[in-house]
C-alpha positions in Angstrom: 103.2 116.6 84.3 100.1 115.2 82.6 97.5 113.2 84.3 98.3 109.4 84.4 95.6 106.9 85.2 95.4 103.2 85.6 93.3 102.0 82.7 91.6 98.6 83.2 91.3 98.0 79.4 95.0 98.6 78.9 95.9 96.9 82.1 98.6 99.6 82.8 99.1 103.2 83.7 98.5 105.5 80.7 98.5 109.2 80.0 95.0 110.7 80.0 94.1 112.4 76.8 90.9 114.1 75.7 90.0 116.5 72.8 87.9 119.4 74.1 85.3 118.7 76.8 85.8 115.5 78.9 82.9 113.1 78.8 82.7 111.1 82.1 80.1 108.4 82.6 79.7 106.8 86.0 77.7 103.6 86.6 75.1 104.6 89.2 73.1 102.7 91.7 70.3 100.3 91.4 67.9 102.1 93.7 66.6 99.3 95.9 68.0 100.5 99.3 69.5 103.5 101.1 73.1 104.1 99.8 76.0 103.1 102.1 79.6 104.1 102.3 80.6 101.4 99.8 78.5 103.0 97.1 79.7 106.5 98.1 83.4 105.6 97.7 82.8 105.4 93.9 80.9 108.7 94.0 83.8 110.4 95.9 86.5 109.4 93.5 84.4 110.3 90.4 83.8 113.6 92.1 87.5 114.3 92.8 88.4 113.3 89.2 85.7 115.7 88.0 87.0 118.5 90.2 90.7 117.9 89.3 90.0 117.9 85.5 88.1 121.1 85.9 91.0 122.5 88.0 93.3 121.7 85.0 91.2 123.6 82.7 88.8 120.9 81.1 85.1 121.3 80.8 83.6 118.1 82.2 80.4 116.6 81.1 79.6 114.1 83.9 76.7 111.8 83.6 75.6 109.2 86.2 72.7 106.9 85.6 69.9 105.7 88.0 68.8 102.1 87.5 65.2 102.2 88.5 64.2 99.0 86.8 65.5 95.9 88.5 64.4 92.7 90.3 65.9 93.9 93.6 63.5 96.8 93.4 60.5 94.7 92.7 61.4 92.4 95.6 60.5 95.2 98.0 57.1 96.1 96.6 54.5 95.8 99.3 57.1 96.1 102.1 55.6 99.4 103.0 52.0 100.6 102.5 53.1 103.3 100.0 55.2 100.8 97.9 52.4 99.5 95.8 54.5 99.2 92.6 58.1 99.1 91.5 58.2 102.7 90.7 57.2 103.7 94.2 60.2 101.9 95.7 62.5 103.3 93.1 61.3 106.9 93.8 61.9 106.5 97.5 65.5 105.4 97.2 66.3 107.7 94.3 65.4 110.5 96.6 67.6 108.9 99.3 70.6 108.7 96.8 70.3 112.4 95.8 70.1 113.5 99.5 73.2 111.5 100.2 75.1 112.9 97.3 74.2 116.5 98.4 75.3 115.6 101.9 78.7 114.4 100.6 79.3 117.7 98.9 79.4 116.1 95.4 79.4 118.3 92.4 76.2 117.7 90.4 76.3 115.7 87.3 75.1 117.2 84.1 72.2 114.7 84.2 71.1 111.7 86.1 69.3 109.6 83.5 66.9 106.9 84.6 66.2 103.7 82.8 62.4 104.2 82.8 62.8 107.4 80.7 65.2 105.8 78.2 63.3 102.7 77.1 62.9 104.0 73.4 66.6 104.3 73.2 67.1 100.8 74.6 64.7 99.4 72.0 66.4 101.3 69.2 69.8 100.0 70.3 68.5 96.4 70.5 67.0 96.7 67.0 70.3 97.9 65.6 72.1 94.9 67.1 69.6 92.4 65.7 69.9 94.1 62.2 73.7 93.9 62.3 73.6 90.3 63.3 74.9 90.5 66.9 71.6 89.7 68.6 68.6 87.4 68.1 65.1 87.0 69.4 63.9 83.9 71.2 60.3 83.6 72.6 59.9 87.4 72.8 63.3 87.9 74.5 66.4 89.2 72.7 70.0 88.0 73.5 73.4 89.3 72.5 75.5 86.6 70.8 78.9 86.8 72.5 80.5 84.7 69.8 79.6 87.3 67.2 81.8 90.0 68.7 85.5 89.4 68.2 86.7 91.5 71.1 84.5 89.9 73.8 86.5 89.4 77.0 89.1 92.1 76.3 88.3 94.2 79.4 88.1 91.4 81.9 90.7 89.2 80.1 88.2 86.4 80.0 88.5 83.4 77.6 85.2 83.0 75.8 85.5 79.3 75.7 85.9 79.2 79.5 83.0 81.5 80.3 80.2 80.3 82.5 76.5 80.9 81.8 75.2 84.4 82.2 71.7 85.2 83.4 69.0 83.2 85.2 68.4 79.5 84.8 65.0 80.2 83.1 66.9 82.0 80.2 69.3 79.1 79.3 67.0 77.0 77.1 66.4 80.2 74.9 70.0 81.1 74.3 72.3 79.9 71.6 75.3 80.0 73.9 75.3 79.8 77.7 77.4 83.1 77.9 74.9 85.2 75.8 73.2 87.9 77.7 69.7 89.4 77.6 69.0 92.7 76.0 65.3 92.4 76.3 63.3 90.1 78.5 59.7 89.1 77.7 56.9 89.4 80.4 57.6 90.6 83.9 60.3 89.9 86.4 62.3 86.7 86.4 61.8 83.7 88.5 64.8 84.6 90.6 63.1 87.9 91.4 60.0 86.2 92.5 62.0 84.0 94.8 63.7 87.0 96.3 60.4 88.7 96.8 59.1 85.7 98.6 62.0 85.9 101.1 60.7 89.2 102.4 57.5 87.6 103.6 55.6 91.0 103.8 52.3 89.5 102.7 52.2 91.0 99.2 51.7 89.1 96.0 54.7 88.7 93.7 54.7 91.8 91.5 55.2 91.5 87.8 57.2 94.7 87.5 56.7 97.4 85.0 56.8 96.4 81.4 56.9 98.1 78.1 55.9 97.4 74.5 58.6 96.5 72.0 58.8 94.8 68.5 59.4 91.4 70.3 57.1 91.4 73.3 55.8 93.4 76.2 58.7 93.1 78.5 61.7 94.8 80.3 65.2 95.8 79.3 68.2 93.8 80.2 70.6 95.4 82.8 73.6 95.8 80.6 72.0 97.4 77.6 70.6 100.2 79.8 74.0 101.9 80.4 75.0 101.7 76.8 71.7 103.4 75.7 71.8 106.1 78.4 75.5 107.0 78.0 75.2 107.2 74.3 72.1 109.3 74.5 73.7 111.9 76.6 77.5 111.7 75.8 77.8 110.3 72.4 79.2 107.0 70.9 82.7 107.3 72.5 83.3 108.3 76.1 86.5 109.7 77.3 86.2 108.0 80.7 83.9 105.2 81.9 84.0 104.8 85.7 82.5 102.2 88.0 83.2 99.7 90.8 85.7 97.0 90.4 82.9 94.4 90.8 81.3 95.7 87.5 84.2 94.8 85.2 82.5 91.5 84.4 80.0 91.0 83.3 78.4 94.4 83.2 81.2 96.6 81.6 82.4 93.8 79.4 78.9 93.5 78.0 78.6 97.3 77.6 81.7 97.3 75.4 80.4 94.4 73.3 76.9 95.8 72.6 78.1 99.4 72.2 81.0 98.8 69.8 79.0 96.2 67.9 76.3 98.8 67.4 78.4 101.8 66.5 81.6 100.4 65.1 83.5 102.9 67.4 85.5 102.5 70.6 83.1 102.8 73.5 85.5 104.4 76.0 89.0 105.7 75.8 89.7 105.1 79.4 88.2 102.7 81.9 88.7 103.5 85.6 87.6 101.0 88.3 87.3 101.9 92.0 88.2 99.2 94.5 85.7 97.9 97.1 85.2 99.2 100.6 85.6 96.5 103.2 84.1 96.3 106.6 84.7 93.4 109.1 87.0 91.9 106.5 84.3 91.6 103.8 83.0 93.8 101.0 80.5 96.3 102.4 77.1 95.1 101.2 73.5 95.6 102.0 72.8 91.9 101.4 75.5 90.8 103.9 74.5 93.5 106.4 77.8 94.9 107.1 77.2 98.4 106.0 77.0 102.0 107.2 74.6 104.2 105.5 75.7 107.5 104.2 73.3 109.6 106.4 74.3 107.8 109.5 78.0 108.2 108.8 77.5 111.9 108.0 75.6 112.4 111.2 78.3 110.8 113.3 81.4 111.9 111.4 80.6 114.9 109.3 81.3 115.3 105.6 84.9 116.4 106.0 86.0 113.3 107.9 84.1 111.1 105.5 85.9 112.7 102.5 89.2 112.7 104.2 88.8 109.0 105.0 88.2 108.3 101.4 91.2 110.3 100.4 93.3 108.0 102.6 93.6 105.2 99.9 94.1 105.0 96.2 90.8 104.6 94.1 92.0 101.5 92.3 92.8 99.6 95.6 90.5 98.1 98.2 90.0 100.2 101.4 89.2 99.1 104.9 86.7 100.9 107.2 88.1 100.4 110.7 88.3 102.4 113.9 91.9 103.0 113.1 91.3 104.4 109.5 88.4 106.6 110.8 90.6 107.9 113.7 93.4 108.8 111.2 90.8 110.7 109.0 89.6 112.6 112.0 93.1 113.6 113.0 94.0 114.7 109.5 90.8 116.8 109.1 91.3 118.3 112.5 94.8 119.4 111.6 93.7 120.9 108.3 90.7 122.7 109.9 92.4 124.0 112.9 95.4 125.4 110.9 93.0 127.0 108.4 91.2 128.8 111.2 94.5 130.0 112.7 95.6 131.2 109.3 92.4 133.1 108.7 92.4 134.7 112.1 96.0 135.8 111.8 95.4 137.1 108.2 92.4 139.2 109.3 94.1 140.6 112.3 95.7 144.1 112.6 99.0 142.3 113.1 99.1 141.1 109.6 101.3 143.6 107.6 102.1 144.3 104.0 105.9 144.5 104.5 106.2 141.5 106.8 107.7 138.6 104.9 108.4 134.9 105.9 110.3 133.4 103.0 109.9 129.9 104.5 106.1 130.2 104.6 105.9 131.4 101.0 108.2 128.7 99.8 106.1 126.1 101.7 103.0 127.3 99.9 104.6 126.9 96.5 106.0 123.5 97.5 102.6 122.4 98.7 101.1 123.4 95.4 103.7 121.6 93.3 103.6 118.4 95.4 99.8 118.5 95.3 99.7 118.7 91.6 102.3 115.9 91.2 100.4 113.6 93.4 97.0 114.3 91.7 98.5 113.7 88.2 100.1 110.5 89.5 97.0 108.4 89.2 95.0 110.6 91.6 97.3 109.9 94.6 95.0 111.6 97.1 96.9 110.4 100.1 100.0 112.2 98.9 97.9 115.2 97.9 96.5 115.4 101.4 100.0 115.0 102.8 101.1 118.0 100.8 98.4 120.2 102.5 99.4 118.7 105.9 103.0 119.8 105.3 101.6 123.3 104.7 99.8 123.3 108.0 103.3 122.8 109.7 104.6 125.9 108.0 101.6 128.0 108.8 101.7 127.0 112.5 105.5 127.6 112.7 104.8 131.2 111.3 101.9 132.0 113.6 103.7 130.5 116.6 106.9 132.4 116.0 104.9 135.8 115.7 102.8 135.0 118.9 106.0 134.1 120.9 107.5 137.5 120.1 104.5 139.6 121.2 106.7 142.4 122.8 108.5 143.2 119.6 107.5 144.6 116.2 107.0 141.0 114.9 104.1 140.8 112.5 102.2 138.3 110.4 103.2 137.9 106.8 99.9 138.9 105.2 100.9 137.9 101.6 102.2 134.5 102.8 99.1 133.8 104.9 96.8 134.9 102.1 98.5 132.5 99.7 98.3 129.6 102.3 94.5 130.2 102.9 93.9 130.3 99.1 95.8 127.0 98.8 93.7 125.3 101.4 90.5 126.6 99.8 91.5 125.9 96.3 93.2 122.5 96.7 91.5 121.2 99.8 88.1 122.9 99.1 87.6 123.0 95.3 89.6 119.9 94.4 89.2 117.5 97.4 85.7 118.9 98.2 86.4 119.7 101.9 84.4 122.4 103.4 86.5 125.0 105.2 84.7 127.5 107.4 86.3 130.3 109.2 85.1 131.4 112.6 83.2 134.3 111.0 81.4 131.8 108.7 80.3 129.9 111.8 79.1 133.1 113.4 76.9 133.8 110.3 75.5 130.2 110.5 74.8 130.6 114.2 73.1 133.9 113.6 70.9 132.4 110.9 69.9 129.6 113.1 68.9 132.1 115.8 66.8 134.2 113.4 65.0 131.0 112.2 64.2 130.2 115.9 62.8 133.7 116.4 60.7 133.4 113.2 59.4 130.1 114.4 58.2 131.7 117.7 56.8 134.6 115.7 54.8 132.3 113.5 53.4 130.5 116.6 52.3 133.8 118.0 50.6 134.7 114.7 48.7 131.4 114.6 47.6 131.9 118.2 46.2 135.3 117.2 48.9 137.3 119.1 49.6 139.7 116.4 50.9 142.5 118.6 53.6 140.1 120.0 54.5 138.9 116.5 55.0 142.5 115.4 57.2 143.2 118.4 59.4 140.3 117.4 59.6 141.5 113.8 60.6 145.0 115.1 63.2 143.6 117.5 64.9 141.7 114.6 64.8 144.9 112.5 66.6 146.8 115.3 69.5 144.4 115.1 69.8 144.5 111.4 67.5 141.7 110.2 64.8 142.6 107.6 61.7 140.3 107.6 59.5 139.9 104.6 56.2 137.9 104.8 55.1 136.0 101.7 52.7 133.3 100.6 55.3 130.7 101.4 56.1 132.1 104.8 58.6 134.6 106.2 62.0 135.2 104.7 64.8 137.3 106.1 68.1 139.0 105.0 70.8 140.7 107.0 71.1 144.5 106.4 
């Protein structure tokens, strides 16, 4: 069965097709605050799509942008002493985003392009649109004429005649049509940004924001044109998949299609996938509303596996509610998977696992789980059913282990081959595809040993700093006696297990 996805542009389920490498572009964050679980829901589903396509044999070229030029960012300038300019704020929260991504066990994208490093491409794209008659200059700003593009509204099913004005009030006198949108804005930040900055009341003057030279004025790029320029620069004129939150369908993605296809004459994306919003307390999770849970806080409280299992509990295209009940369900599901994985590894590595022992039911359960998992994933990434297939396998593993344990006085033995196949299924489907982090008891022992070595090294370094070199040498020798080799270098001590 081939992968079927719900394509927003086609407004129906379609078979996914790609020639060669898959190009995947994900609309990333505006880095004006710490990321929360609402943002991370898109990351998770893009990550699982990436993982599943690789599992199916595709090479995936995944690009996710960082929007580091925005009025929301300038609004925070001066809020901290170290935030003297827009770029200072952006760097702080870009680092926060990357830390959260690593904490969530996301596969790294090929690149994370930033707006500030792609202004030349944005200017070139804007010039092309002017030359082709799709855009016009007004008082140093440049606007896209939505009436010039025949397909405008095809993604969001909007009627051009019924569209309301786009952009800020200070733009409207410059535009030919109220629905036209900015490709380039003269001068600094908008009046709306200045008003937002004033709300924070942190004593700083309203910043102008970073500006760049262009053929029309010194100014700043428009929001929508940024993604078109960055995606084209790194993935070419036509993407296989463009992915983003449902709230970006209009105007952001609609405008991306218009400006990209007007410039190149080619389809901008073959498939459009949109992830539903995460709701908390009955409303969309939002930093501006205040009903949010940051990614670091959620990871500290729940752990990465529960967070990822929670996201896998609902279809990407639907809304998802974050409640005590949905979190409890995720905790219970992960506990079942983790506990059974550990039991399977322990039985597999024991002397009671035998080459000639065979449990046909266990082996059949592994094959069934693999088939049902693949069917669910190809059915529009049905992660809930995919997870259910792994949970069914836990039942089979536990029945096998319990049956052998209950017959301890006989010659009953664990089915080595069946257990190995089950462990590999958990690691491949649950680990490689769903991104869960399975660790056997032995893995935990290594982690604990490493933590203890680090603790001893900290004590040793303190002794060295205090001039107690003899005591520091004794600690080094004691570690060597238990199989830990220490090497002192310019950046401190490192170790390895012998």
